[in-house]
C-alpha positions, -999 to +999 in steps of 0.1 A: -657+257-015-642+251-049-604+258-054-611+266-091-605+302-103-594+315-069-577+349-066-542+348-081-547+317-102-530+316-136-551+312-168-543+312-205-566+327-231-564+316-267-584+322-299-564+300-322-563+266-304-533+278-283-510+284-311-508+318-294-521+327-260-525+355-235-516+348-198-537+364-171-545+360-134-578+359-116-583+394-102-615+388-083-633+356-075-668+358-059-690+328-056-721+347-070-702+358-100-688+324-107-723+309-105-733+332-133-702+323-153-683+356-147-648+360-135-625+391-133-591+386-151-560+407-151-538+402-183-501+398-177-480+422-198-508+427-222-532+457-228-569+453-223-575+463-259-560+429-271-589+410-255-619+432-258-647+420-281-630+386-287-639+351-279-613+329-262-609+294-249-596+295-213-575+269-194-565+272-157-532+260-142-537+233-116-507+248-096-514+280-076-494+306-096-491+333-069-468+310-048-443+308-077-447+343-092-418+360-075-395+330-082-404+331-119-400+369-121-366+365-106-356+339-131-367+362-159-342+388-147-312+363-148-291+366-180-289+333-199-252+340-202-247+338-164-276+314-156-261+286-134-262+252-151-281+267-181-271+237-203-293+215-181-321+238-169-325+258-201-310+236-229-322+203-212-289+185-219-290+151-201-252+146-196-244+160-162-208+167-152-193+161-118-192+191-094-165+217-103-147+212-069-142+175-076-130+182-112-103+205-097-089+178-075-061+156-089-075+127-069-112+134-062-120+116-029-146+122-002-149+108+033-182+089+034-177+072+067-209+088+080-228+067+056-214+034+069-234+013+093-216-002+123-204-037+116-221-052+147-254-035+137-251-049+102-245-084+115-274-081+139-298-069+112-287-098+090-292-123+119-328-111+126-339-120+092-327-157+094-342-187+111-323-203+140-310-230+117-298-205+091-282-184+118-262-213+131-251-224+097-241-189+087-220-185+119-201-217+111-195-207+076-184-172+086-158-186+109-142-209+082-151-197+048-160-160+048-135-138+032-132-102+045-155-078+027-141-051+005-156-022+025-156-031+062-162-003+087-125-001+095-116+004+058-096+036+054-116+065+040-120+087+019-130+068-013-127+078-050-162+090-054-161+092-092-152+055-093-185+036-090-167+004-079-151+022-050-184+029-033-196+005-005-226-018-011-259-007+002-260-034+030-227-019+043-243+015+048-273+029+067-291+034+033-312+012+012-301+007-025-323+035-039-312+059-012-276+051-018-280+058-055-296+091-047-267+101-024-241+090-050-259+111-076-260+142-053-223+139-045-210+131-079-231+153-102-233+191-103-271+189-106-293+162-089-331+158-085-342+135-058-380+128-056-402+102-041-435+097-023-438+105+015-419+081+037-392+072+013-365+091+032-359+123+012-352+143+043-330+116+057-310+115+024-307+153+024-293+153+059-268+126+049-257+146+019-252+178+040-233+158+066-210+144+040-204+178+025-195+192+059-171+164+066-153+173+034-153+211+035-116+211+027-125+198-008-150+226-017-149+254+008-126+284+002-128+322+001-146+321-032-173+296-024-204+305-004-221+285+024-245+257+018-279+272+010-310+253+021-344+263+007-376+247+018-412+252+007-426+257+042-412+271+075-419+239+093-399+218+068-370+242+071-371+241+109-371+203+109-342+201+084-321+225+104-328+206+136-316+175+119-284+193+109-278+205+144-274+169+155-240+169+138-233+206+132-244+231+158-224+261+147-223+283+116-261+280+110-281+311+101-319+309+095-333+336+074-369+345+081-388+353+113-416+328+112-398+300+129-416+286+159-387+264+170-370+276+202-339+256+195-333+277+163-339+310+180-302+317+185-295+310+148-321+334+135-305+361+113-318+389+135-304+374+166-270+368+149-269+404+137-278+416+172-250+396+187-225+408+161-236+445+168-232+439+205-197+425+200-188+453+177-201+479+202-181+462+230-151+461+208-154+498+199-157+507+236-126+487+244-107+503+214-118+538+225-108+531+261-074+516+251-068+545+227-074+569+255-049+550+277-023+550+249-027+588+244-022+593+281+009+571+281+022+589+251+017+623+269+036+610+300+064+596+278+067+629+259+069+649+291+095+626+305+116+628+273+114+666+273+126+665+309+156+643+300+165+667+271+163+697+294+186+681+320+211+669+294+213+705+282+218+718+318+245+692+325+266+706+297+263+741+313+269+732+350+266+706+377+233+688+384+219+683+419+223+648+432+185+645+435+182+647+397+203+615+394+180+597+417+148+610+401+157+596+367+172+564+380+207+572+369+218+564+404+206+536+426+191+543+461+221+526+477+245+549+460+224+579+467+221+571+504+259+566+507+265+601+494 
């Protein structure tokens, strides 16, 4: 079955070679009608009178419009004055500034130790790619001539991320050169687009970026900044990404949406989190009510005791108190009372 002109597809109609056009969506798509060259359209924000008795040229979007409709409608409701990073997304300015949180630091540094490969693993990987003769020669040279590298694994971190020379070389990290450049761009620019064909490590890079940000929360997280927001095109992709994050951060994760099929993420589902919070709140309220009742009871006892003291003080000025009154209010010890 053809995927052309399916329900919800976006088309453009024009009668002047697309100097102007009318957007519309496919309202009904039946195979029998399409075979006869007929299709039902629903104009977007345009009255039917503007297209009746006219001849148009029609083009169809190759991307399924309905999947993006709500996002595009939401973007239309955002004011250009408050649109985040409008200079890049709307005005298409290519010069991208560093993130605001880095610009606010007097010495912008980040701990990137999670990107570094273990020194022994790095040496082993290098050895595997050599012949036996090359390996023997390199070992001799490394013992006598090799100077220490600039960024060994025991080099103190963090590094000055806005200084390109301060970053480690790709062979010193667990990233290849293009992946390292992508991570650097994501951590040193307020806007970054990372793309590539399947198998190039986009998810892997994303996890490294999130891990680095979490290791440096003191640099960007305060009362005014929100959490890290992860948005994926499919539920499966989101589940897989969150499972990757849970390997280095298993708390503070909330998954929005109820279509997750991953048991490991069940406790992080928003509904589960709300249910737990309500339970804690109910238990807290019960404890508070019970404690408040105890305090009221203790207050009543204290009030009665104080009134008793006041009564006896008044009586003492008018006459002699019985010896039992001294014992009752602990004015006299049992030893003194028994000796009387």
